[in-house]
PyMOL Python script that loads the backbone (N, CA, C, O; Angstrom):
from pymol import cmd

cmd.read_pdbstr("""\
ATOM      1  N   MET A   1       0.825  -1.200   0.000  1.00  0.00           N
ATOM      2  CA  MET A   1       0.000   0.000   0.000  1.00  0.00           C
ATOM      3  C   MET A   1       0.867   1.260   0.000  1.00  0.00           C
ATOM      4  O   MET A   1       0.498   2.256  -0.623  1.00  0.00           O
ATOM      5  N   ILE A   2       2.023   1.234   0.694  1.00  0.00           N
ATOM      6  CA  ILE A   2       2.858   2.435   0.758  1.00  0.00           C
ATOM      7  C   ILE A   2       3.349   2.844  -0.626  1.00  0.00           C
ATOM      8  O   ILE A   2       3.440   4.037  -0.917  1.00  0.00           O
ATOM      9  N   ASN A   3       3.667   1.878  -1.484  1.00  0.00           N
ATOM     10  CA  ASN A   3       4.101   2.218  -2.849  1.00  0.00           C
ATOM     11  C   ASN A   3       2.984   2.908  -3.617  1.00  0.00           C
ATOM     12  O   ASN A   3       3.225   3.856  -4.363  1.00  0.00           O
ATOM     13  N   GLU A   4       1.762   2.427  -3.429  1.00  0.00           N
ATOM     14  CA  GLU A   4       0.609   3.044  -4.088  1.00  0.00           C
ATOM     15  C   GLU A   4       0.413   4.474  -3.589  1.00  0.00           C
ATOM     16  O   GLU A   4       0.114   5.375  -4.372  1.00  0.00           O
ATOM     17  N   ILE A   5       0.580   4.675  -2.299  1.00  0.00           N
ATOM     18  CA  ILE A   5       0.423   6.010  -1.723  1.00  0.00           C
ATOM     19  C   ILE A   5       1.543   6.931  -2.207  1.00  0.00           C
ATOM     20  O   ILE A   5       1.288   8.089  -2.537  1.00  0.00           O
ATOM     21  N   GLU A   6       2.780   6.431  -2.253  1.00  0.00           N
ATOM     22  CA  GLU A   6       3.898   7.251  -2.731  1.00  0.00           C
ATOM     23  C   GLU A   6       3.700   7.685  -4.179  1.00  0.00           C
ATOM     24  O   GLU A   6       4.150   8.763  -4.567  1.00  0.00           O
ATOM     25  N   SER A   7       3.034   6.862  -4.977  1.00  0.00           N
ATOM     26  CA  SER A   7       2.796   7.220  -6.379  1.00  0.00           C
ATOM     27  C   SER A   7       1.781   8.359  -6.515  1.00  0.00           C
ATOM     28  O   SER A   7       1.602   8.897  -7.607  1.00  0.00           O
ATOM     29  N   CYS A   8       1.124   8.724  -5.428  1.00  0.00           N
ATOM     30  CA  CYS A   8       0.123   9.796  -5.446  1.00  0.00           C
ATOM     31  C   CYS A   8       0.732  11.184  -5.287  1.00  0.00           C
ATOM     32  O   CYS A   8       0.045  12.181  -5.510  1.00  0.00           O
ATOM     33  N   ILE A   9       1.997  11.271  -4.909  1.00  0.00           N
ATOM     34  CA  ILE A   9       2.628  12.573  -4.693  1.00  0.00           C
ATOM     35  C   ILE A   9       2.551  13.395  -5.975  1.00  0.00           C
ATOM     36  O   ILE A   9       2.932  12.937  -7.053  1.00  0.00           O
ATOM     37  N   GLY A  10       2.050  14.617  -5.833  1.00  0.00           N
ATOM     38  CA  GLY A  10       1.896  15.512  -6.971  1.00  0.00           C
ATOM     39  C   GLY A  10       0.594  15.326  -7.725  1.00  0.00           C
ATOM     40  O   GLY A  10       0.398  15.922  -8.784  1.00  0.00           O
ATOM     41  N   ARG A  11      -0.297  14.507  -7.193  1.00  0.00           N
ATOM     42  CA  ARG A  11      -1.565  14.221  -7.877  1.00  0.00           C
ATOM     43  C   ARG A  11      -2.759  14.506  -6.969  1.00  0.00           C
ATOM     44  O   ARG A  11      -2.636  14.578  -5.746  1.00  0.00           O
ATOM     45  N   ARG A  12      -3.915  14.665  -7.609  1.00  0.00           N
ATOM     46  CA  ARG A  12      -5.189  14.763  -6.888  1.00  0.00           C
ATOM     47  C   ARG A  12      -5.804  13.372  -6.869  1.00  0.00           C
ATOM     48  O   ARG A  12      -5.940  12.729  -7.909  1.00  0.00           O
ATOM     49  N   VAL A  13      -6.176  12.912  -5.672  1.00  0.00           N
ATOM     50  CA  VAL A  13      -6.736  11.569  -5.529  1.00  0.00           C
ATOM     51  C   VAL A  13      -7.921  11.589  -4.574  1.00  0.00           C
ATOM     52  O   VAL A  13      -8.086  12.514  -3.778  1.00  0.00           O
ATOM     53  N   ASP A  14      -8.733  10.560  -4.671  1.00  0.00           N
ATOM     54  CA  ASP A  14      -9.770  10.300  -3.678  1.00  0.00           C
ATOM     55  C   ASP A  14      -9.227   9.227  -2.753  1.00  0.00           C
ATOM     56  O   ASP A  14      -8.588   8.277  -3.206  1.00  0.00           O
ATOM     57  N   LEU A  15      -9.477   9.374  -1.463  1.00  0.00           N
ATOM     58  CA  LEU A  15      -9.005   8.361  -0.527  1.00  0.00           C
ATOM     59  C   LEU A  15     -10.033   8.098   0.551  1.00  0.00           C
ATOM     60  O   LEU A  15     -10.931   8.904   0.799  1.00  0.00           O
ATOM     61  N   ILE A  16      -9.880   6.956   1.181  1.00  0.00           N
ATOM     62  CA  ILE A  16     -10.684   6.603   2.348  1.00  0.00           C
ATOM     63  C   ILE A  16      -9.729   6.555   3.525  1.00  0.00           C
ATOM     64  O   ILE A  16      -8.673   5.926   3.458  1.00  0.00           O
ATOM     65  N   TYR A  17     -10.111   7.224   4.602  1.00  0.00           N
ATOM     66  CA  TYR A  17      -9.252   7.414   5.762  1.00  0.00           C
ATOM     67  C   TYR A  17     -10.052   7.105   7.024  1.00  0.00           C
ATOM     68  O   TYR A  17     -11.244   7.399   7.103  1.00  0.00           O
ATOM     69  N   VAL A  18      -9.386   6.513   8.004  1.00  0.00           N
ATOM     70  CA  VAL A  18     -10.024   6.276   9.300  1.00  0.00           C
ATOM     71  C   VAL A  18      -9.221   7.031  10.360  1.00  0.00           C
ATOM     72  O   VAL A  18      -8.000   6.894  10.435  1.00  0.00           O
ATOM     73  N   ASP A  19      -9.914   7.827  11.176  1.00  0.00           N
ATOM     74  CA  ASP A  19      -9.209   8.619  12.184  1.00  0.00           C
ATOM     75  C   ASP A  19      -8.988   7.809  13.457  1.00  0.00           C
ATOM     76  O   ASP A  19      -9.362   6.638  13.527  1.00  0.00           O
ATOM     77  N   THR A  20      -8.385   8.430  14.455  1.00  0.00           N
ATOM     78  CA  THR A  20      -8.045   7.717  15.689  1.00  0.00           C
ATOM     79  C   THR A  20      -9.273   7.256  16.462  1.00  0.00           C
ATOM     80  O   THR A  20      -9.185   6.331  17.270  1.00  0.00           O
ATOM     81  N   ALA A  21     -10.414   7.888  16.223  1.00  0.00           N
ATOM     82  CA  ALA A  21     -11.660   7.490  16.881  1.00  0.00           C
ATOM     83  C   ALA A  21     -12.381   6.383  16.118  1.00  0.00           C
ATOM     84  O   ALA A  21     -13.424   5.903  16.562  1.00  0.00           O
ATOM     85  N   GLY A  22     -11.831   5.973  14.968  1.00  0.00           N
ATOM     86  CA  GLY A  22     -12.453   4.927  14.169  1.00  0.00           C
ATOM     87  C   GLY A  22     -13.480   5.431  13.175  1.00  0.00           C
ATOM     88  O   GLY A  22     -14.203   4.637  12.573  1.00  0.00           O
ATOM     89  N   LYS A  23     -13.552   6.743  12.994  1.00  0.00           N
ATOM     90  CA  LYS A  23     -14.509   7.329  12.048  1.00  0.00           C
ATOM     91  C   LYS A  23     -13.917   7.322  10.641  1.00  0.00           C
ATOM     92  O   LYS A  23     -12.790   7.768  10.427  1.00  0.00           O
ATOM     93  N   PHE A  24     -14.692   6.810   9.687  1.00  0.00           N
ATOM     94  CA  PHE A  24     -14.262   6.743   8.294  1.00  0.00           C
ATOM     95  C   PHE A  24     -14.659   8.023   7.567  1.00  0.00           C
ATOM     96  O   PHE A  24     -15.708   8.608   7.837  1.00  0.00           O
ATOM     97  N   SER A  25     -13.797   8.448   6.638  1.00  0.00           N
ATOM     98  CA  SER A  25     -14.136   9.595   5.801  1.00  0.00           C
ATOM     99  C   SER A  25     -13.581   9.376   4.403  1.00  0.00           C
ATOM    100  O   SER A  25     -12.559   8.716   4.212  1.00  0.00           O
ATOM    101  N   GLN A  26     -14.281   9.944   3.436  1.00  0.00           N
ATOM    102  CA  GLN A  26     -13.800   9.937   2.060  1.00  0.00           C
ATOM    103  C   GLN A  26     -13.361  11.356   1.755  1.00  0.00           C
ATOM    104  O   GLN A  26     -14.100  12.308   2.005  1.00  0.00           O
ATOM    105  N   ARG A  27     -12.150  11.499   1.212  1.00  0.00           N
ATOM    106  CA  ARG A  27     -11.585  12.822   0.977  1.00  0.00           C
ATOM    107  C   ARG A  27     -11.018  12.914  -0.431  1.00  0.00           C
ATOM    108  O   ARG A  27     -10.536  11.927  -0.987  1.00  0.00           O
ATOM    109  N   ARG A  28     -11.080  14.094  -0.990  1.00  0.00           N
ATOM    110  CA  ARG A  28     -10.381  14.399  -2.246  1.00  0.00           C
ATOM    111  C   ARG A  28      -9.233  15.316  -1.858  1.00  0.00           C
ATOM    112  O   ARG A  28      -9.441  16.402  -1.317  1.00  0.00           O
ATOM    113  N   VAL A  29      -8.013  14.861  -2.144  1.00  0.00           N
ATOM    114  CA  VAL A  29      -6.834  15.586  -1.689  1.00  0.00           C
ATOM    115  C   VAL A  29      -5.797  15.709  -2.790  1.00  0.00           C
ATOM    116  O   VAL A  29      -5.761  14.915  -3.730  1.00  0.00           O
ATOM    117  N   ASP A  30      -4.953  16.725  -2.650  1.00  0.00           N
ATOM    118  CA  ASP A  30      -3.743  16.868  -3.454  1.00  0.00           C
ATOM    119  C   ASP A  30      -2.584  16.442  -2.558  1.00  0.00           C
ATOM    120  O   ASP A  30      -2.369  17.029  -1.497  1.00  0.00           O
ATOM    121  N   PHE A  31      -1.835  15.420  -2.980  1.00  0.00           N
ATOM    122  CA  PHE A  31      -0.701  14.918  -2.198  1.00  0.00           C
ATOM    123  C   PHE A  31       0.525  15.787  -2.436  1.00  0.00           C
ATOM    124  O   PHE A  31       0.854  16.093  -3.582  1.00  0.00           O
ATOM    125  N   PHE A  32       1.207  16.188  -1.362  1.00  0.00           N
ATOM    126  CA  PHE A  32       2.421  16.984  -1.475  1.00  0.00           C
ATOM    127  C   PHE A  32       3.664  16.217  -1.052  1.00  0.00           C
ATOM    128  O   PHE A  32       4.685  16.288  -1.735  1.00  0.00           O
ATOM    129  N   ALA A  33       3.604  15.485   0.058  1.00  0.00           N
ATOM    130  CA  ALA A  33       4.799  14.796   0.549  1.00  0.00           C
ATOM    131  C   ALA A  33       4.416  13.695   1.525  1.00  0.00           C
ATOM    132  O   ALA A  33       3.336  13.699   2.116  1.00  0.00           O
ATOM    133  N   ILE A  34       5.341  12.753   1.673  1.00  0.00           N
ATOM    134  CA  ILE A  34       5.220  11.717   2.695  1.00  0.00           C
ATOM    135  C   ILE A  34       6.552  11.671   3.431  1.00  0.00           C
ATOM    136  O   ILE A  34       7.615  11.561   2.821  1.00  0.00           O
ATOM    137  N   ARG A  35       6.472  11.759   4.763  1.00  0.00           N
ATOM    138  CA  ARG A  35       7.678  11.715   5.588  1.00  0.00           C
ATOM    139  C   ARG A  35       7.330  11.144   6.954  1.00  0.00           C
ATOM    140  O   ARG A  35       6.337  11.533   7.569  1.00  0.00           O
ATOM    141  N   ASN A  36       8.155  10.220   7.416  1.00  0.00           N
ATOM    142  CA  ASN A  36       8.000   9.635   8.753  1.00  0.00           C
ATOM    143  C   ASN A  36       6.596   9.098   9.003  1.00  0.00           C
ATOM    144  O   ASN A  36       6.045   9.266  10.091  1.00  0.00           O
ATOM    145  N   GLY A  37       6.023   8.455   7.997  1.00  0.00           N
ATOM    146  CA  GLY A  37       4.701   7.854   8.151  1.00  0.00           C
ATOM    147  C   GLY A  37       3.537   8.824   8.091  1.00  0.00           C
ATOM    148  O   GLY A  37       2.400   8.451   8.381  1.00  0.00           O
ATOM    149  N   LYS A  38       3.808  10.060   7.720  1.00  0.00           N
ATOM    150  CA  LYS A  38       2.766  11.085   7.622  1.00  0.00           C
ATOM    151  C   LYS A  38       2.682  11.601   6.191  1.00  0.00           C
ATOM    152  O   LYS A  38       3.703  11.768   5.523  1.00  0.00           O
ATOM    153  N   ALA A  39       1.468  11.850   5.726  1.00  0.00           N
ATOM    154  CA  ALA A  39       1.240  12.403   4.391  1.00  0.00           C
ATOM    155  C   ALA A  39       0.767  13.843   4.542  1.00  0.00           C
ATOM    156  O   ALA A  39      -0.171  14.123   5.288  1.00  0.00           O
ATOM    157  N   ARG A  40       1.415  14.740   3.838  1.00  0.00           N
ATOM    158  CA  ARG A  40       1.007  16.153   3.817  1.00  0.00           C
ATOM    159  C   ARG A  40       0.145  16.340   2.582  1.00  0.00           C
ATOM    160  O   ARG A  40       0.599  16.145   1.454  1.00  0.00           O
ATOM    161  N   VAL A  41      -1.119  16.724   2.812  1.00  0.00           N
ATOM    162  CA  VAL A  41      -2.084  16.831   1.722  1.00  0.00           C
ATOM    163  C   VAL A  41      -2.863  18.136   1.836  1.00  0.00           C
ATOM    164  O   VAL A  41      -2.932  18.749   2.901  1.00  0.00           O
ATOM    165  N   PHE A  42      -3.446  18.544   0.717  1.00  0.00           N
ATOM    166  CA  PHE A  42      -4.393  19.650   0.709  1.00  0.00           C
ATOM    167  C   PHE A  42      -5.762  19.042   0.495  1.00  0.00           C
ATOM    168  O   PHE A  42      -6.010  18.440  -0.549  1.00  0.00           O
ATOM    169  N   ASP A  43      -6.667  19.185   1.470  1.00  0.00           N
ATOM    170  CA  ASP A  43      -8.024  18.656   1.378  1.00  0.00           C
ATOM    171  C   ASP A  43      -8.859  19.633   0.548  1.00  0.00           C
ATOM    172  O   ASP A  43      -9.117  20.760   0.969  1.00  0.00           O
ATOM    173  N   VAL A  44      -9.274  19.185  -0.631  1.00  0.00           N
ATOM    174  CA  VAL A  44      -9.975  20.051  -1.579  1.00  0.00           C
ATOM    175  C   VAL A  44     -11.307  20.533  -1.009  1.00  0.00           C
ATOM    176  O   VAL A  44     -11.641  21.711  -1.136  1.00  0.00           O
ATOM    177  N   ASN A  45     -12.062  19.645  -0.388  1.00  0.00           N
ATOM    178  CA  ASN A  45     -13.385  20.017   0.125  1.00  0.00           C
ATOM    179  C   ASN A  45     -13.306  20.929   1.346  1.00  0.00           C
ATOM    180  O   ASN A  45     -14.121  21.840   1.490  1.00  0.00           O
ATOM    181  N   LYS A  46     -12.336  20.693   2.222  1.00  0.00           N
ATOM    182  CA  LYS A  46     -12.198  21.517   3.423  1.00  0.00           C
ATOM    183  C   LYS A  46     -11.332  22.748   3.183  1.00  0.00           C
ATOM    184  O   LYS A  46     -11.224  23.624   4.041  1.00  0.00           O
ATOM    185  N   ARG A  47     -10.714  22.801   1.995  1.00  0.00           N
ATOM    186  CA  ARG A  47      -9.887  23.940   1.589  1.00  0.00           C
ATOM    187  C   ARG A  47      -8.778  24.247   2.589  1.00  0.00           C
ATOM    188  O   ARG A  47      -8.579  25.392   2.996  1.00  0.00           O
ATOM    189  N   GLY A  48      -8.070  23.204   2.970  1.00  0.00           N
ATOM    190  CA  GLY A  48      -6.969  23.407   3.901  1.00  0.00           C
ATOM    191  C   GLY A  48      -6.001  22.244   3.900  1.00  0.00           C
ATOM    192  O   GLY A  48      -6.324  21.139   3.465  1.00  0.00           O
ATOM    193  N   PHE A  49      -4.800  22.522   4.399  1.00  0.00           N
ATOM    194  CA  PHE A  49      -3.790  21.475   4.496  1.00  0.00           C
ATOM    195  C   PHE A  49      -4.079  20.564   5.680  1.00  0.00           C
ATOM    196  O   PHE A  49      -4.576  21.004   6.717  1.00  0.00           O
ATOM    197  N   ARG A  50      -3.762  19.301   5.508  1.00  0.00           N
ATOM    198  CA  ARG A  50      -3.937  18.294   6.545  1.00  0.00           C
ATOM    199  C   ARG A  50      -2.691  17.416   6.579  1.00  0.00           C
ATOM    200  O   ARG A  50      -1.990  17.266   5.578  1.00  0.00           O
ATOM    201  N   THR A  51      -2.432  16.845   7.737  1.00  0.00           N
ATOM    202  CA  THR A  51      -1.393  15.835   7.875  1.00  0.00           C
ATOM    203  C   THR A  51      -2.089  14.546   8.286  1.00  0.00           C
ATOM    204  O   THR A  51      -2.730  14.480   9.334  1.00  0.00           O
ATOM    205  N   LEU A  52      -1.955  13.522   7.448  1.00  0.00           N
ATOM    206  CA  LEU A  52      -2.634  12.251   7.668  1.00  0.00           C
ATOM    207  C   LEU A  52      -1.618  11.160   7.969  1.00  0.00           C
ATOM    208  O   LEU A  52      -0.535  11.142   7.384  1.00  0.00           O
ATOM    209  N   SER A  53      -1.955  10.260   8.870  1.00  0.00           N
ATOM    210  CA  SER A  53      -1.114   9.094   9.117  1.00  0.00           C
ATOM    211  C   SER A  53      -1.283   8.118   7.967  1.00  0.00           C
ATOM    212  O   SER A  53      -2.399   7.711   7.642  1.00  0.00           O
ATOM    213  N   VAL A  54      -0.172   7.750   7.356  1.00  0.00           N
ATOM    214  CA  VAL A  54      -0.215   6.862   6.197  1.00  0.00           C
ATOM    215  C   VAL A  54      -0.860   5.529   6.552  1.00  0.00           C
ATOM    216  O   VAL A  54      -1.577   4.955   5.733  1.00  0.00           O
ATOM    217  N   ASP A  55      -0.618   5.030   7.757  1.00  0.00           N
ATOM    218  CA  ASP A  55      -1.179   3.728   8.133  1.00  0.00           C
ATOM    219  C   ASP A  55      -2.692   3.758   8.333  1.00  0.00           C
ATOM    220  O   ASP A  55      -3.308   2.705   8.501  1.00  0.00           O
ATOM    221  N   ARG A  56      -3.299   4.938   8.318  1.00  0.00           N
ATOM    222  CA  ARG A  56      -4.757   5.048   8.435  1.00  0.00           C
ATOM    223  C   ARG A  56      -5.438   5.300   7.094  1.00  0.00           C
ATOM    224  O   ARG A  56      -6.663   5.402   7.028  1.00  0.00           O
ATOM    225  N   ILE A  57      -4.653   5.400   6.034  1.00  0.00           N
ATOM    226  CA  ILE A  57      -5.214   5.522   4.688  1.00  0.00           C
ATOM    227  C   ILE A  57      -5.552   4.116   4.219  1.00  0.00           C
ATOM    228  O   ILE A  57      -4.664   3.278   4.061  1.00  0.00           O
ATOM    229  N   LEU A  58      -6.828   3.861   4.000  1.00  0.00           N
ATOM    230  CA  LEU A  58      -7.278   2.512   3.667  1.00  0.00           C
ATOM    231  C   LEU A  58      -7.298   2.241   2.174  1.00  0.00           C
ATOM    232  O   LEU A  58      -7.081   1.106   1.749  1.00  0.00           O
ATOM    233  N   ALA A  59      -7.557   3.277   1.364  1.00  0.00           N
ATOM    234  CA  ALA A  59      -7.635   3.095  -0.088  1.00  0.00           C
ATOM    235  C   ALA A  59      -7.399   4.429  -0.769  1.00  0.00           C
ATOM    236  O   ALA A  59      -7.743   5.486  -0.241  1.00  0.00           O
ATOM    237  N   VAL A  60      -6.801   4.359  -1.961  1.00  0.00           N
ATOM    238  CA  VAL A  60      -6.625   5.546  -2.795  1.00  0.00           C
ATOM    239  C   VAL A  60      -7.071   5.222  -4.209  1.00  0.00           C
ATOM    240  O   VAL A  60      -6.924   4.096  -4.684  1.00  0.00           O
ATOM    241  N   GLN A  61      -7.619   6.234  -4.870  1.00  0.00           N
ATOM    242  CA  GLN A  61      -8.024   6.092  -6.269  1.00  0.00           C
ATOM    243  C   GLN A  61      -7.541   7.322  -7.017  1.00  0.00           C
ATOM    244  O   GLN A  61      -7.878   8.452  -6.666  1.00  0.00           O
ATOM    245  N   LEU A  62      -6.747   7.085  -8.053  1.00  0.00           N
ATOM    246  CA  LEU A  62      -6.214   8.190  -8.864  1.00  0.00           C
ATOM    247  C   LEU A  62      -7.290   8.769  -9.738  1.00  0.00           C
ATOM    248  O   LEU A  62      -7.034   9.708 -10.492  1.00  0.00           O
TER     249      LEU A  62
END
""", "prot")
cmd.dss("prot")
cmd.show_as("cartoon", "prot")
cmd.util.cbc("prot")
cmd.orient("prot")
């Protein structure tokens, strides 16, 4: 899965994410970087930058 996520850098993707409380969300994001298990993304719908834990990203679609 990490290789698939790394291939998203520089692209807009849809993803499914689960937060620490176990809540699932679907997001459309622009991927900027991955470092130390964290993904730096711009959430298109929320119009802001987010830092997501890579291990909580369940699926990505280009």
